[in-house]
C-alpha positions in Angstrom: -0.1 0.0 0.0 1.3 3.5 -0.7 0.2 6.7 1.3 -0.1 10.4 0.3 0.6 12.9 3.1 -1.0 16.3 2.5 -1.0 19.7 4.3 -3.8 22.1 3.3 -1.8 25.0 3.4 -4.6 27.6 3.4 -6.2 25.7 6.6 -3.0 25.9 8.4 -2.2 28.8 10.9 1.6 27.4 11.4 1.5 26.7 15.0 4.1 24.2 14.8 2.7 21.3 16.7 3.1 19.1 13.9 6.5 20.0 13.4 7.4 19.4 17.2 5.6 15.9 17.3 7.0 14.3 14.0 9.5 11.6 14.9 11.5 11.6 11.6 11.7 15.6 11.6 9.8 15.8 8.0 7.9 19.0 8.7 9.0 22.4 8.9 7.7 25.8 8.8 7.3 27.6 5.5 8.8 31.2 4.9 5.8 31.6 2.3 2.5 33.2 3.7 -0.6 31.5 2.9 -3.8 33.1 1.6 -4.8 34.0 5.4 -1.3 35.3 6.5 0.0 32.4 8.3 3.2 30.7 7.7 2.1 27.1 7.1 3.9 23.9 7.6 5.1 21.8 4.9 7.0 18.3 4.2 10.6 19.6 4.0 11.7 16.0 3.9 9.0 13.9 2.4 11.0 10.8 1.8 11.4 10.6 5.3 7.8 10.3 6.3 6.6 7.3 7.9 2.9 8.1 7.6 2.5 7.7 11.3 -0.1 10.2 11.3 0.7 11.6 14.7 1.0 15.2 13.1 -2.8 14.7 11.7 -3.8 13.9 15.5 -2.0 17.0 16.8 -3.3 19.3 14.2 -5.8 21.7 15.8 -7.0 23.1 12.2 -7.5 19.7 10.5 -5.1 20.7 8.2 -3.0 17.6 7.7 -4.2 14.3 6.2 -2.4 10.9 5.0 -4.5 9.2 2.4 -3.9 5.7 1.1 -3.2 5.9 -2.9 -5.4 3.1 -4.7 -3.0 1.7 -7.5 -4.6 1.4 -10.9 -4.1 -2.1 -11.1 -6.3 -2.5 -7.9 -9.0 -0.3 -9.5 -9.2 -2.7 -12.5 -9.5 -5.6 -10.5 -12.4 -3.9 -8.8 -14.0 -3.3 -12.2 -13.7 0.6 -11.1 -11.8 1.7 -14.5 
């Protein structure tokens, strides 16, 4: 199974809780401002992410998600495409 880690930059207020709890030091606070004037978190080292979802649990703004990527072959087996 493959997973995708996403941060909704416009929802993130840059509190840094996710950065502090990440066991692999994947996240950092951006130097770029989002549409609401905050400096959001981003994956500085995505290759190190172990998809533990601690960041998702800690985010008070529900701006982080980890989703399973459905492989193309699995979709075909299930008759979905």
